[in-house]
C-alpha positions as CSV (number, residue, x, y, z in Angstrom):
1,M,179.5,199.6,-8.0
2,E,176.9,198.4,-10.5
3,N,177.3,195.4,-12.7
4,K,174.5,194.2,-15.0
5,E,175.9,190.7,-15.3
6,T,174.2,187.8,-13.5
7,V,175.9,185.0,-11.7
8,L,174.4,181.8,-10.3
9,V,176.1,180.4,-7.2
10,T,175.2,176.7,-6.5
11,G,175.1,175.4,-3.0
12,G,174.5,179.0,-1.7
13,S,174.3,178.1,1.9
14,G,177.8,176.5,2.0
15,F,181.0,177.9,3.6
16,I,182.7,178.9,0.3
17,A,179.6,179.8,-1.6
18,T,178.4,182.3,1.0
19,H,181.7,184.1,0.9
20,C,181.5,184.1,-3.0
21,I,178.0,185.7,-2.8
22,I,179.3,188.4,-0.5
23,Q,182.2,189.3,-2.8
24,L,180.0,189.2,-5.9
25,A,177.4,191.5,-4.2
26,A,180.2,193.8,-3.2
27,A,181.3,193.9,-6.9
28,G,177.7,194.8,-8.0
29,Y,176.7,191.6,-9.7
30,N,173.1,190.4,-9.9
31,I,173.1,187.1,-8.0
32,K,171.1,184.0,-8.1
33,A,171.8,181.1,-5.8
34,T,170.5,177.6,-5.2
35,V,169.8,175.9,-1.9
36,R,168.3,172.6,-1.0
37,D,165.8,174.2,1.5
38,L,164.3,177.6,0.9
39,S,163.6,178.0,4.7
40,R,167.3,178.7,5.1
41,T,167.2,181.8,2.9
42,E,166.0,184.3,5.6
43,R,169.0,183.6,7.7
44,L,171.3,183.6,4.7
45,N,170.1,187.0,3.7
46,Q,170.9,188.2,7.2
47,I,174.4,186.7,7.0
48,I,175.1,188.2,3.6
49,S,173.9,191.6,4.7
50,E,176.1,191.5,7.8
51,G,179.1,190.5,5.7
52,L,178.5,193.5,3.4
53,K,178.0,195.9,6.2
54,A,181.3,194.9,7.6
55,Q,182.7,196.3,4.4
56,N,180.7,199.4,4.7
57,I,178.3,198.4,1.9
58,S,174.7,199.1,2.7
59,E,173.2,199.1,-0.8
60,F,173.3,195.9,-2.9
61,S,170.9,193.8,-5.0
62,P,169.2,191.0,-3.0
63,V,170.0,187.4,-3.9
64,T,167.3,185.6,-5.9
65,W,167.1,182.1,-4.3
66,H,166.1,178.9,-6.2
67,Q,165.5,175.5,-4.7
68,A,167.5,172.8,-6.5
69,T,169.5,169.7,-5.5
70,L,172.3,167.8,-7.1
71,T,170.3,164.6,-7.4
72,E,167.3,166.0,-9.3
73,D,166.7,167.9,-12.6
74,E,163.9,170.1,-11.1
75,G,164.8,173.7,-10.5
76,W,168.1,174.0,-12.5
77,N,166.7,175.4,-15.7
78,S,165.0,178.3,-13.9
79,A,168.1,178.8,-11.7
80,V,170.5,179.2,-14.7
81,A,168.0,181.2,-16.9
82,D,169.4,184.6,-17.9
83,C,172.8,183.9,-16.2
84,D,176.1,185.1,-17.7
85,F,178.2,183.0,-15.3
86,V,177.9,180.0,-12.9
87,L,180.0,179.3,-9.9
88,H,179.3,175.6,-9.2
89,V,180.3,175.3,-5.6
90,A,177.7,172.8,-4.4
91,S,179.1,169.4,-3.6
92,P,178.3,166.5,-1.2
93,V,180.6,166.4,1.8
94,A,180.9,164.2,4.8
95,M,182.7,164.6,8.1
96,E,183.0,160.8,8.1
97,M,183.4,158.6,5.0
98,P,180.3,156.7,4.1
99,K,180.3,152.9,4.0
100,N,179.2,153.1,0.4
101,E,181.5,155.4,-1.5
102,N,178.8,156.0,-4.2
103,E,176.8,158.0,-1.6
104,L,179.4,160.7,-2.3
105,I,180.6,159.9,-5.8
106,T,177.2,159.7,-7.6
107,P,175.7,163.0,-6.5
108,A,179.0,164.8,-7.1
109,V,179.3,163.5,-10.6
110,E,175.7,163.6,-11.6
111,G,175.1,166.9,-10.0
112,T,178.1,168.5,-11.9
113,K,176.8,167.1,-15.2
114,R,173.3,168.3,-14.4
115,V,174.5,171.9,-13.7
116,L,176.7,172.0,-16.8
117,K,174.0,170.8,-19.0
118,A,171.5,173.4,-17.8
119,A,174.1,176.1,-18.0
120,A,175.1,175.2,-21.6
121,Q,171.4,175.2,-22.7
122,A,170.9,178.6,-21.0
123,G,173.8,180.2,-22.9
124,V,176.0,180.8,-19.9
125,K,179.4,182.2,-21.0
126,R,181.6,180.5,-18.4
127,I,181.2,178.1,-15.5
128,V,183.7,177.7,-12.7
129,V,183.6,174.3,-11.1
130,T,184.9,174.1,-7.5
131,S,187.0,171.0,-7.4
132,S,189.6,170.2,-4.8
133,V,193.3,169.4,-4.3
134,A,191.8,166.0,-3.4
135,A,191.5,165.6,-7.2
136,I,195.3,166.1,-7.6
137,L,197.2,164.7,-4.6
138,Y,196.2,161.1,-3.8
139,G,197.0,157.6,-4.8
140,T,200.6,158.3,-5.5
141,E,204.0,158.2,-3.8
142,K,205.1,161.4,-5.5
143,V,206.9,163.8,-3.1
144,E,207.9,166.7,-5.3
145,Q,205.6,169.7,-5.8
146,F,202.1,169.0,-7.2
147,T,200.8,171.1,-10.1
148,E,197.6,171.3,-12.1
149,A,199.0,168.6,-14.4
150,D,198.6,166.0,-11.6
151,W,195.6,163.9,-11.0
152,T,194.5,161.6,-8.2
153,D,194.7,157.9,-9.0
154,V,191.1,156.8,-8.2
155,D,192.1,153.1,-8.5
156,H,194.7,153.3,-5.8
157,K,193.7,151.4,-2.6
158,S,194.5,154.4,-0.4
159,T,192.2,156.9,-2.3
160,N,189.2,157.7,-0.2
161,A,185.6,158.3,-1.3
162,Y,185.8,162.1,-1.0
163,A,188.9,162.2,-3.2
164,K,187.3,159.9,-5.7
165,S,184.1,162.1,-5.8
166,K,186.1,165.3,-6.5
167,T,188.3,163.6,-9.2
168,Y,185.4,161.9,-11.0
169,A,183.3,165.1,-10.9
170,E,186.0,167.3,-12.2
171,K,186.9,164.9,-15.0
172,A,183.2,164.7,-15.9
173,A,183.2,168.5,-16.2
174,W,186.2,168.5,-18.6
175,E,184.7,165.7,-20.6
176,F,181.4,167.6,-20.9
177,I,183.0,170.8,-22.0
178,E,185.1,168.9,-24.6
179,N,181.9,167.6,-26.2
180,D,179.8,170.7,-25.8
181,N,178.9,172.9,-28.8
182,S,177.4,175.8,-26.9
183,G,180.6,177.8,-26.7
184,M,180.4,177.8,-22.8
185,E,183.9,178.0,-21.2
186,L,185.1,176.1,-18.1
187,A,187.6,176.8,-15.4
188,C,188.2,174.7,-12.3
189,V,189.4,175.9,-8.8
190,N,191.0,173.3,-6.6
191,P,191.2,174.5,-3.0
192,S,193.3,172.8,-0.3
193,L,192.2,172.9,3.4
194,V,189.8,175.9,3.5
195,L,189.9,177.9,6.7
196,G,189.1,181.5,7.5
197,P,186.1,183.1,9.2
198,I,182.9,181.1,9.5
199,L,179.8,183.3,9.2
200,E,177.3,181.2,11.2
201,E,177.2,178.2,13.5
202,D,176.8,175.8,10.5
203,F,180.5,175.6,9.7
204,G,182.3,174.0,6.8
205,T,183.9,170.6,6.9
206,S,187.5,172.0,7.0
207,V,186.8,174.3,9.9
208,G,185.3,171.3,11.6
209,M,188.8,169.9,12.1
210,I,189.8,173.1,14.0
211,V,186.7,172.7,16.2
212,E,187.7,169.2,17.0
213,I,191.3,170.1,17.7
214,M,190.2,172.9,20.1
215,S,187.5,170.7,21.8
216,G,189.9,168.0,23.0
217,K,188.9,165.3,20.6
218,Y,192.5,164.4,19.8
219,P,195.2,163.8,22.4
220,L,197.8,163.6,19.6
221,V,197.9,164.6,15.9
222,P,199.3,162.5,13.1
223,D,202.5,163.6,11.3
224,M,200.5,165.1,8.4
225,E,200.8,168.3,6.4
226,F,198.0,170.2,4.6
227,G,197.9,173.0,2.1
228,V,195.9,175.9,3.8
229,V,193.9,178.7,2.2
230,D,191.5,181.3,3.5
231,V,187.9,181.0,2.3
232,R,187.9,184.7,1.4
233,D,190.8,184.0,-1.0
234,V,189.0,180.9,-2.4
235,A,186.1,183.2,-3.2
236,A,188.4,185.8,-4.8
237,L,190.0,183.1,-7.0
238,E,186.6,181.8,-8.0
239,I,185.7,185.3,-9.3
240,L,189.1,185.7,-11.0
241,A,188.6,182.4,-12.7
242,M,185.1,183.5,-13.8
243,T,186.2,186.9,-15.3
244,H,189.8,186.7,-16.4
245,P,190.2,186.0,-20.1
246,E,193.2,183.7,-19.6
247,A,191.4,181.4,-17.1
248,A,189.2,179.6,-19.6
249,G,190.1,175.9,-20.1
250,K,192.4,175.8,-17.0
251,R,192.4,174.4,-13.5
252,F,193.9,176.4,-10.6
253,I,195.5,175.1,-7.4
254,C,194.1,177.3,-4.6
255,S,196.5,177.0,-1.7
256,E,198.6,179.6,0.1
257,S,201.2,177.3,1.8
258,S,201.4,174.0,3.6
259,M,201.3,173.6,7.4
260,K,201.9,170.5,9.5
261,L,199.0,169.6,11.9
262,K,201.5,169.9,14.8
263,D,202.4,173.5,13.7
264,Q,198.8,174.4,13.4
265,T,198.2,173.1,16.9
266,D,201.2,175.0,18.3
267,F,200.0,178.2,16.7
268,L,196.5,177.8,18.1
269,K,198.0,177.2,21.6
270,E,199.9,180.5,21.4
271,L,196.9,182.3,20.0
272,L,194.3,181.0,22.4
273,P,196.1,179.8,25.6
274,E,192.8,179.3,27.4
275,Y,192.2,176.3,25.1
276,R,195.7,174.9,25.4
277,K,194.9,172.1,27.8
278,K,192.3,170.6,25.4
279,M,194.6,170.6,22.4
280,P,196.8,167.7,21.2
281,K,199.9,167.3,23.3
282,G,202.2,166.1,20.4
283,I,202.6,163.9,17.4
284,A,201.1,160.4,17.2
285,P,203.6,157.7,16.2
286,S,203.1,156.7,12.6
287,W,202.9,153.0,13.6
288,L,200.0,153.8,16.0
289,I,198.0,155.5,13.2
290,K,198.6,152.5,10.9
291,I,197.5,150.0,13.6
292,L,194.4,152.0,14.4
293,A,193.5,152.2,10.7
294,I,193.1,148.4,10.7
295,F,190.2,148.8,13.2
296,Q,188.9,152.2,12.2
297,P,188.4,152.4,8.4
298,A,188.0,156.2,8.6
299,L,191.7,156.3,9.4
300,K,192.7,154.2,6.4
301,S,193.3,157.2,4.0
302,A,195.0,159.2,6.8
303,A,197.4,156.4,7.5
304,S,198.6,156.4,3.9
305,E,199.5,160.1,4.1
306,V,201.4,160.0,7.4
307,G,204.9,161.5,7.0
308,K,204.3,162.7,3.5
309,N,205.0,166.4,2.5
310,R,202.4,167.5,0.0
311,E,203.7,170.7,-1.5
312,L,201.3,172.5,-3.8
313,D,202.3,174.9,-6.6
314,S,199.8,177.7,-6.9
315,S,201.9,179.8,-9.2
316,R,199.5,179.6,-12.1
317,A,196.8,181.4,-10.1
318,R,199.2,184.0,-8.7
319,N,201.1,184.7,-12.0
320,L,198.3,184.3,-14.6
321,L,195.4,185.8,-12.6
322,G,197.2,188.0,-10.1
323,W,195.8,186.1,-7.1
324,Q,197.2,187.3,-3.8
325,P,196.2,185.1,-0.9
326,R,196.7,186.1,2.7
327,P,199.1,184.0,4.8
328,A,198.0,180.5,6.0
329,K,198.4,181.5,9.7
330,E,196.0,184.4,9.1
331,A,193.4,181.9,7.7
332,L,194.0,179.6,10.7
333,Q,193.6,182.5,13.2
334,A,190.4,183.8,11.5
335,A,188.9,180.3,11.7
336,A,189.8,179.8,15.4
337,E,188.6,183.2,16.4
338,S,185.3,182.8,14.6
339,V,184.5,179.4,16.2
340,V,185.2,181.0,19.6
341,K,182.9,183.9,18.6
342,F,180.0,181.5,17.8
343,G,180.5,179.5,20.9
344,L,181.4,176.3,19.1
345,V,184.3,175.5,21.5
346,K,184.6,176.0,25.3
347,P,187.8,177.1,27.1
348,D,189.6,174.8,29.6
């Protein structure tokens, strides 16, 4: 399939972005992508080629790589030049919350504005910003289903730096587009816990949780529930949000269904019994999590979520755009099997 339109994918070495690139290449788009370090591109080209060959696609346009970072202007104008669309996937992430929350918030917000400004000046038709359900769910006692009308309360004491960074960055994007006169359109995709197959040893933050569960880091898991979505379905929704006429001006919850951590662990034990002994034995008492949070600040935001059911309504993406995600358990299975394949976990 040949497609003359050009798409820029920011943060091209990331978990979601690499899957986006593979799906865009399969659809015949011309692709540009940014990375912080151009030395990574040889390996990335190999990963993309392998991903396409797995779909029996041997002929595709090579990715044009550009060096650019969220914290500097340099490189962005050349990266967005001649692009019809931008998938802004790049975002600072951290396995552990920084002591200074602005280490996450500032690059997320300023980087988003930097990309939007460059894209608007280049005449890009539509930009899709990858936000998160972290910009929807937190700082509230709400228990009913969450929709795209909901926003995280950044001023609530339980809202962590990551949730703040995603909320501030997405709001900055909507504010930019409201004041922009270029005619560029904006859509936002808000994924939940992104699982599915990793493509290299450098795995995403969400899959890192599966690695930790399978490696024996946690004797018990908290009574917590997460929306789950496969990375391949996140990429599919990114492209639908980029191309569908009805997507402009809207945000889309990107989650298949919710799973408790205990249910995820039980499923992994059945799937991979040779790792069973290392996996959590049960649910940690809520009082224990709350006490530990006093001494371990990283647990503070987790403690506020214990026992809460966070149901996410993804009907807008399904009904308006025709998005059809695979089951959450399939995403969990693909994640677990791929971390085993890359030797990131060892059996009992």
